[in-house]
C-alpha positions in Angstrom: -19.2 77.2 23.3 -18.9 73.5 22.7 -17.9 72.8 19.1 -20.2 70.3 17.3 -18.4 67.1 16.5 -18.6 66.1 12.8 -19.9 62.6 11.9 -17.2 60.1 11.0 -17.2 58.3 7.7 -18.3 55.1 9.5 -21.2 56.9 11.2 -22.3 58.3 7.8 -22.0 54.8 6.2 -24.2 53.3 9.0 -26.8 56.1 8.6 -26.8 55.6 4.8 -27.9 51.9 5.2 -31.1 53.2 6.8 -31.7 55.3 3.7 -31.4 52.1 1.6 -33.4 49.6 3.5 -36.2 52.1 4.3 -37.1 52.2 0.6 -38.1 48.6 0.8 -40.2 49.3 3.9 -42.1 52.0 2.1 -42.6 49.7 -0.9 -44.0 47.0 1.4 -46.4 49.5 3.0 -47.8 50.8 -0.2 -47.2 49.4 -3.6 -46.5 45.7 -2.9 -50.0 45.0 -1.4 -51.7 46.7 -4.3 -49.7 44.7 -6.8 -50.4 41.4 -5.0 -54.1 42.3 -5.1 -53.7 42.8 -8.9 -52.1 39.4 -9.3 -54.7 37.6 -7.1 -57.6 39.2 -8.8 -56.2 38.2 -12.2 -56.1 34.6 -10.9 -59.7 34.8 -9.6 -59.0 35.0 -5.9 -61.7 36.6 -3.8 -60.8 39.7 -1.6 -61.2 37.5 1.5 -58.8 34.9 0.2 -56.3 37.7 -0.8 -56.3 39.2 2.7 -56.0 35.8 4.3 -53.0 34.8 2.2 -51.3 38.2 2.7 -51.8 37.8 6.4 -50.3 34.3 6.4 -47.3 35.5 4.4 -46.6 38.3 6.9 -46.9 35.9 9.8 -44.5 33.4 8.3 -41.9 36.1 7.7 -42.4 37.4 11.2 -42.0 34.0 12.9 -39.0 33.1 10.8 -37.1 36.3 11.8 -38.2 35.8 15.4 -36.2 32.5 15.3 -33.3 33.7 13.1 -32.7 37.0 15.0 -31.4 35.9 18.4 -29.8 32.6 17.1 -27.9 34.2 14.2 -27.3 37.3 16.4 -25.5 35.1 18.9 -23.4 33.7 16.0 -22.7 37.2 14.6 -21.3 38.3 18.0 -18.3 36.0 17.2 -15.2 37.8 16.0 -15.4 38.7 12.2 -18.8 37.1 11.7 -21.2 40.1 11.9 -20.4 41.7 8.6 -20.5 38.3 6.8 -23.9 37.4 8.1 -25.2 41.0 7.5 -24.0 40.8 3.9 -25.9 37.5 3.3 -29.2 39.0 4.7 -28.8 42.1 2.6 -28.3 40.0 -0.6 -31.3 37.8 0.2 -33.4 40.9 0.6 -32.1 42.7 -2.5 -32.3 39.6 -4.8 -35.7 38.8 -3.5 -36.8 42.4 -4.3 -35.7 42.0 -7.9 -37.2 38.5 -8.2 -40.7 39.8 -7.1 -40.8 41.8 -10.3 -40.2 38.6 -12.3 -42.8 36.5 -10.6 -45.9 36.1 -12.9 -48.2 34.3 -10.4 -49.6 35.3 -7.1 -48.2 32.3 -5.3 -44.7 32.7 -6.7 -44.8 36.4 -5.8 -45.9 35.6 -2.3 -43.2 33.0 -1.7 -40.5 35.4 -3.0 -42.0 38.3 -0.9 -41.6 36.2 2.3 -38.0 35.4 1.5 -37.2 39.1 0.7 -39.0 40.2 3.9 -37.0 37.7 6.0 -33.7 39.0 4.5 -34.7 42.7 5.2 -35.9 42.0 8.7 -32.9 39.9 9.6 -30.5 42.5 8.3 -31.9 45.1 10.7 -31.0 42.9 13.7 -27.3 42.9 12.7 -27.5 46.6 11.5 -28.9 47.7 14.9 -26.2 45.7 16.8 -23.5 47.5 14.8 -24.3 50.7 16.5 -21.8 50.1 19.3 -19.1 49.5 16.8 -19.7 52.6 14.6 -19.9 55.3 17.3 -19.1 56.2 20.9 -21.4 55.6 23.9 -22.2 59.3 24.3 -23.2 59.6 20.6 -25.5 56.5 20.5 -28.8 58.6 20.7 -27.8 61.2 18.1 -26.4 58.7 15.5 -29.4 56.4 15.9 -31.8 59.3 15.4 -29.9 60.4 12.3 -30.3 56.9 10.9 -34.1 57.0 11.2 -34.3 60.6 10.0 -32.4 60.1 6.8 -34.2 56.8 6.3 -37.5 58.5 6.3 -36.6 61.2 3.8 -34.3 59.2 1.7 -36.8 56.4 1.1 -39.2 58.9 -0.5 -36.9 59.3 -3.6 -37.1 55.7 -5.0 -40.7 55.6 -3.8 -41.7 58.6 -5.9 -39.8 57.2 -8.9 -41.5 53.8 -8.5 -44.9 55.5 -8.0 -44.4 57.6 -11.1 -43.6 54.4 -13.2 -46.6 52.5 -11.9 -49.1 55.3 -12.3 -47.7 56.3 -15.7 -47.5 52.7 -17.0 -50.3 53.1 -19.5 -49.0 56.4 -21.1 -45.5 54.9 -21.2 -46.9 51.8 -23.0 -45.9 49.4 -20.2 -47.8 46.6 -18.8 -48.5 46.6 -15.0 -46.1 43.7 -14.5 -43.3 45.4 -16.4 -43.9 48.7 -14.5 -43.8 46.8 -11.2 -40.7 44.9 -12.3 -38.9 48.2 -13.0 -40.1 49.7 -9.7 -38.8 46.7 -7.7 -35.4 46.9 -9.5 -35.1 50.6 -8.7 -35.7 49.9 -5.0 -33.2 47.0 -5.1 -30.5 49.0 -6.7 -31.1 51.9 -4.3 -30.9 49.4 -1.3 -27.6 47.7 -2.4 -25.8 50.9 -3.4 -26.7 52.5 0.0 -25.3 49.4 1.7 -21.8 49.4 0.0 -20.1 52.1 2.2 -21.1 50.2 5.4 -20.0 46.9 4.0 -16.7 48.4 3.0 -15.8 50.4 6.1 -17.4 48.4 9.0 -15.1 46.6 11.4 -16.4 44.6 14.4 -14.9 46.0 17.6 -17.0 44.3 20.2 -17.1 40.5 20.0 -16.5 37.2 21.6 -13.6 35.0 20.5 -14.0 32.4 17.8 -13.6 29.0 19.3 -14.3 25.4 18.0 -18.0 24.4 18.1 -19.1 27.9 17.1 -22.9 27.2 16.6 -23.2 25.0 19.7 -21.5 27.6 21.9 -23.6 30.4 20.3 -26.8 28.5 21.3 -25.4 28.1 24.9 -24.5 31.8 25.1 -28.0 32.7 24.0 -29.5 30.4 26.5 -27.4 31.8 29.3 -28.4 35.3 28.3 -32.1 34.4 28.4 -31.7 32.8 31.8 -29.7 35.7 33.1 -32.3 38.3 32.0 -34.6 37.3 34.8 -32.0 38.6 37.3 -31.3 41.8 35.2 -34.6 43.5 35.9 -33.7 46.8 34.1 -33.3 44.9 30.8 -36.2 42.6 31.4 -38.7 45.3 32.3 -37.5 47.5 29.4 -38.1 44.7 26.9 -41.6 44.2 28.4 -42.3 48.0 28.2 -40.9 48.0 24.6 -43.2 45.1 23.7 -46.3 47.1 24.8 -45.5 50.6 23.6 -43.9 49.6 20.3 -47.0 47.4 19.8 -49.0 50.6 19.6 -46.6 52.3 17.3 -46.3 49.5 14.8 -50.1 48.9 14.9 -50.8 52.6 14.0 -48.3 52.3 11.2 -49.7 49.0 9.8 -53.4 49.9 10.3 -53.2 53.5 8.8 -54.1 52.4 5.3 -57.1 50.4 6.4 -58.2 53.1 8.8 -57.9 55.8 6.2 -60.0 53.6 3.7 -62.7 53.2 6.3 -62.9 57.0 6.6 -63.3 57.4 2.8 -59.7 58.4 1.7 -58.9 57.2 -1.8 -55.6 55.5 -2.7 -54.0 58.7 -3.8 -54.9 60.4 -0.6 -53.6 57.6 1.5 -50.2 57.6 -0.3 -49.9 61.4 0.1 -50.7 61.1 3.8 -48.1 58.5 4.2 -45.5 60.7 2.4 -46.4 63.6 4.7 -45.7 61.4 7.7 -42.3 60.4 6.3 -41.4 64.1 5.5 -42.5 65.3 9.0 -40.6 62.4 10.6 -37.3 63.5 9.1 -36.7 66.8 11.0 -38.5 65.4 14.0 -36.1 62.4 14.4 -33.1 64.8 14.0 -34.6 67.1 16.7 -35.0 64.3 19.2 -31.4 63.3 18.6 -30.3 66.9 19.4 -32.6 67.0 22.5 -30.5 64.1 24.0 -27.6 66.6 24.4 -29.7 68.4 27.1 -32.3 65.8 28.3 -32.0 62.1 29.2 -33.3 59.7 26.5 -35.6 58.1 29.0 -37.4 61.4 29.5 -37.8 61.9 25.8 -39.1 58.4 25.3 -41.6 59.1 28.0 -42.8 62.2 26.1 -43.1 60.1 22.9 -45.2 57.4 24.7 -47.5 60.1 26.2 -47.9 61.7 22.8 -48.8 58.4 21.2 -51.4 57.8 24.0 -52.9 61.2 23.1 -52.9 60.2 19.4 -54.8 57.0 20.2 -57.4 59.0 22.2 -57.7 61.5 19.4 -58.6 58.7 17.0 -61.7 58.1 19.0 -63.1 61.5 17.7 -61.7 61.3 14.2 -64.4 61.4 11.5 -63.0 63.4 8.6 -60.2 63.4 6.1 -58.8 66.6 7.5 -58.5 65.1 10.9 -56.8 62.0 9.4 -54.2 64.4 7.9 -53.7 66.0 11.3 -53.2 62.5 12.7 -50.6 61.7 10.0 -48.6 64.8 11.0 -48.8 64.0 14.7 -47.6 60.5 14.1 -44.7 61.8 12.0 -43.7 64.1 14.8 -43.0 61.3 17.3 -42.5 58.2 15.2 -38.8 58.7 14.5 -38.0 59.8 18.0 -39.6 56.8 19.7 -38.0 54.3 17.3 -34.5 55.9 17.3 -34.3 56.5 21.0 -35.6 53.1 21.9 -32.8 51.5 19.9 -30.1 53.7 21.4 -31.5 53.4 24.9 -31.4 49.6 24.7 -27.9 49.8 23.3 -26.8 51.5 26.5 -28.3 48.8 28.7 -26.6 45.8 27.1 -23.0 44.5 26.9 -21.6 45.6 23.5 -19.9 42.2 22.9 -23.4 40.5 23.0 -25.2 43.2 21.0 -26.2 40.7 18.2 -28.1 38.3 20.5 -29.6 41.1 22.6 -30.9 43.0 19.5 -32.3 39.7 18.2 -34.2 39.3 21.5 -35.4 42.9 21.2 -36.6 42.1 17.6 -38.8 39.3 18.9 -40.5 41.8 21.2 -41.1 44.2 18.3 -42.3 41.4 15.9 -44.5 39.8 18.5 -46.1 43.1 19.3 -46.7 43.9 15.6 -49.4 41.3 15.2 -51.0 41.3 18.7 -51.8 45.0 18.3 -53.5 44.6 14.9 -55.5 41.7 16.3 -56.6 43.8 19.3 -57.8 46.7 17.0 -59.7 44.2 14.8 -61.4 42.5 17.7 -62.5 45.7 19.4 -63.7 47.2 16.1 -65.8 44.1 15.5 -67.3 44.0 19.0 -68.1 47.7 19.2 -68.9 48.2 15.5 -66.6 51.2 15.6 -63.2 51.6 13.9 -62.5 54.6 16.0 -62.9 52.7 19.3 -60.7 49.9 17.8 -57.8 52.3 17.3 -58.5 54.2 20.6 -58.0 51.0 22.6 -54.3 51.3 21.8 -54.2 54.0 24.5 -54.4 51.3 27.1 -51.4 49.5 25.5 -49.4 52.7 25.6 -50.2 53.3 29.3 -49.1 49.8 30.2 -45.9 50.3 28.3 -45.3 53.7 30.0 -45.7 52.3 33.5 -43.3 49.4 32.8 -40.8 51.8 31.1 -40.7 54.2 34.1 -40.2 51.2 36.5 -37.3 50.0 34.4 -35.8 53.5 34.4 -36.1 53.7 38.2 -34.3 50.4 38.6 -31.6 51.5 36.2 -30.9 54.7 38.3 
């Protein structure tokens, strides 16, 4: 019987960072929009204006990282640069998170949020590209899955603490702003403390040599990579496939709150449903990592895409809170698997010494998809007058992604 290999201290440190940064993701998905709504209402902004400004802020952060990712990723591939740039992005995110609790106006809060979101998103580009350096090729799938799994469950701890502080602000004699400031500080401390082991132990193994004219040569390397991708069809087709199917995944994540509200779920119900998704995703992501010991990752990704297609079709018939909870559980079952295995599958396709720039390019596909999908759902919902049909249209997106993914797999083989 094959003895299970224990995780190294470096693998554990890498996994732990996912536990830290995921707390910020959960905060952005739940409490931060509610607090921004509170600040905007206090300033007399209408709900339409509030939504518009929130959308603009999210778009600015997305576009900024779409530029920063591949460019700084190419620079980070240079010897001894990855950890330094990673540290800067983490500090930008953490300091921004604390500063959001100090901002007293909606505009100041929104500007700081954009900066913090850029720091968080950029850190993930370098974090993902570290995967080759922290583990061996045959353990990419399992370690990637462990990162997502512990990120899901670990992020619930600071979230529950923050939620308790916000909901208990009045009995505790705290103003809303003070309660939110404490909550942001809790998440920031959780984030930076979880980052320390990786910052201490990480060493860049795969790199290109540092030569004079670093920035200029990094741009040239990135340009050569982009030109060369048209000849490497397995990577190009995988990125196209990823663009479509991750579009559906991110859209379901981002639209869940609005969809639940349309079905009559109150705020507490939505937060509890989101927690259920996180909790279910924890063992599911670990299970998918274990499955890779017996089954190829491309087969498991295919199963996840098919499952998400079924989830989108199921949304067409969804009309009760109980069915929404069933949907939340189903999403949790496959969310961690498709995200973790997509990351490790891509890591197997690319040259390790160029992981920074390649993951930066992959991040563009993910970020680009994240706003196209939401726009598609909104458009179809308006045209048909049905939120259910708006979400169900994502089944088409998943099917396109599945076809492209299977073609990329066939080319790889």
